[in-house]
N, C-alpha and C positions, 0 to 999 in steps of 0.2 A: 366695477368688479374686477376687470382686468388690471386696472391701475393698482388696486389693492394687492392683487396677487403679485404684481411686479415689485411692489414695495416689500412684500414678504421675502421674495427672492433676494433682493438687495440686502435685506436685514440678515439673512442667513449667511450670505457671502462676506459681508463687511464686518460682522461682529465676532467672528471666530476664525482662527487659522487652522481649525480642525473640522472636517466634515465627514460624515458617515455616508457610505453609498451601498446600495443593494438593489436588487430587482427580483421580480417574481412574474411568472406567466399567468395570464388571465384569458378568459374566453370572451370575445367581443364579436357579436353577430356570427357566432359559430366558428370563429377563427382564433388562433393563438396570437395574442398580443403581449406586450411586456409593460409592466408598470414599474418605473424606476423611481427610487427615492434618494434624495439628498437631504440630510438633516443634521441638526445639532441641538443644543439645549434651548436655543432661541427660536427656532422655526423649522418648518418642514416644507419640502417641495416634492409633490408627486407628479410624475410626467408619464403619460401614455405614449408608447411608440411601437411600431410594427416590428422593430428589430431589438435584439438583446445587446448587441456588441457596439463596436466603434461608431457605427452610423448613428445610433441613438445617443451615445455619450458626447458626440460632437455636433449634435443637432442644435438648432437655434435656441430652443427652450431649455437646454441642459445647462446646469451650473458647472458641470465637470470641465468643460473646455476652457473656462476662464479662471478656474480655481488654481491657486499657487501654494496652498498650505499643505497640511498633512491629510491625506485621504485614508480613512479607515474602511476596510472592506475585506471580503474573503479573497481567496487566492485565484480567482478566475482570471485567465490570461488577458482578457480585453482591458482590464484595469491597468495593466502594466505597459500599455502602448504609448502612454503619455510621459515624456521625460521631464516635464516642467514642475512636477510636484514630488513630495516625499510620500512614502506609503507606510501604512501600519496594518499588519495582517491581524485578523480576528483570532485571538488566542483560543477562544472556545471551539472554533472549528478545528484548529490544530490538535487540541487536547482530545477531541472526539476521535479523530483519525488515529492518534497515537494509542488511545485506549482500545480501539478495535484491533490494532496490531498486538497490543499486550495480551488480548484474549487468545491470540494465536501464538503465545509464548515468545514474543519478541522481547529480548532483554534490552536491546538498545532503545526501543520505543519507550519502555518503562523508565529508563534513565532520563531521556529527554522530557518525558511527561512530568516526572518529578522535578526536574530542573525548572521548567517553565512555570509550573504551578507554584513552586517555592518562591520564584521571583515575584509572581503576582501577589501571593499572600503576604510577602514581606517587603512590599515595594517601598515602604518608608525606611527600611533598614537595608536597602539593597547594597551589595558590595560595589567597589569602584568599577567603572566601565571596562577597564582593561581586564579585570578579573572575570567579569561576565563573559566577555568575548573569548578569553582564553579557555574557560570551562566549556562554553558552547562549542567551540571548534574541536576541543578534545573529544566531546561526546559525538560529534559528527564524524570524526576520524574513526572512532570505535564502530560507529554504525556502518560506515563505508566498508570496513573490513568484515563485518558480520553479515551484511545483507548480500544475497546472491547478485552477481553481476547480470546485466541484460544478456539474453542469449538469442541466437537466431537459428532456426531449423534449416537444414540444407535445402529442403524442398520449398521453403517459403521466401517470398520477396518482401521488401519493405523494411521498416525499422525493426531492430531487435526488440524482442518482447521483454518487458521488465515487470518485476513484482510490484504490488501496491506499496510495499515498504520502500523499494528503490525509487519509485516515483515521488513519494512523500519526501524521502531523503534529498532528492534532487531539488525539490522546492525549498526545503529548509536551508540548503547550501546556497542556492541562487538568490534567495530573498532574505539573507541573513539580517540586514539592517531593518527590513520591514517586520521581521519576526520579533526582534529585540527592541524595537523603538519604544514600546511601552515602559521598558525598564531603563532605557538610556536617556529618555527625554521626559522631563516633568510635564504632567498634564495629559499625556497621550494615554487613552483608555486601552484596557487589555482586550476588550471584546467589541463587537459591532452591534451590541444590543440596542443602541439608540436607533439605528436604521431598521432593525428587525422588529422592534416594538411599533414603529410607525407603519409597518406593513401588516401587522397582526389584525387590525380591524378588517382588512381585505379578506383574510381567510374566513372570518365569520360571515361576511357578506356573501362570499361565494358558496358557502355551505347552505345558505338560505335561498339565494336566488340563482346560483350557478353561473352568473356572469351578466353581461349586458346585451341588449338587443341591438344597440346602435353604438357607433363610435362616439357620437355626440354625447350620449348618456354616460359613457365611460369617462370622457373628458370632463364632463360636469362633475362627476363623482371625484375625480382627481383634484379638481380646483377647489371644490367645497371642503374635501377632507384636508387638503393642505391648509386652507384658511382656519378651519376649526382646530386642527392640531397646533398650528402656530399661535392661535389665540389662547389656547389652554397653556401653552408654554410661557407666553408673555404674562399671563395672570400668575403663574407659579413663580416666575422671576420677580414680579412686582411684590408678591406676598413675601418672598424670601428677603428682598431688600428692605421692606417695611419692618420686618421683624428684627 
């Protein structure tokens, strides 16, 4: 059983230069734990860990620490601590944040939302990379001029307070390459749906049972679900090749 699981992990790592990463909180023996996923079209690895951040990502069972390809994920800061890989941010997450700002009458958010969505919908007819970068930076410059700068109250200590729009804009500026990688490199997905779909059965299970009574039970679930998901993907790949 453990040997087969290891084979699946090697299959995920070796058969693709793109991996999707995500994590979600679960209840194990009454305590919060984290279930991490690394997946692609060939296989799935689910890993239970007591931590959400770098300690989990660099643990012995994690595929993250040895991966050197393109990592698709949300913009959680822990994923950017590793400099040995390239990153691709989930466009669906960004579009949701931009749409929320649009509802607050943010003009610049509407412009960037339309720009990213247009690139995604017309990916086969995307303009040259130089044009994409030029337009993206122009939109960011407009956003920087329109969005209020961080402010600090005289009676308060610590970092200046920034609006949600300013925080999002900072991420769009800082992670420019990761935001646009889907449009600049062939084969890079626009969303992190692959990882999210692999975590979806967990949501159903938690609604029914609420969690696990023991850590061993949670680890068994992660191992079995990894194998079943990888087996289904392997069958789908075989069927596609046969057709």
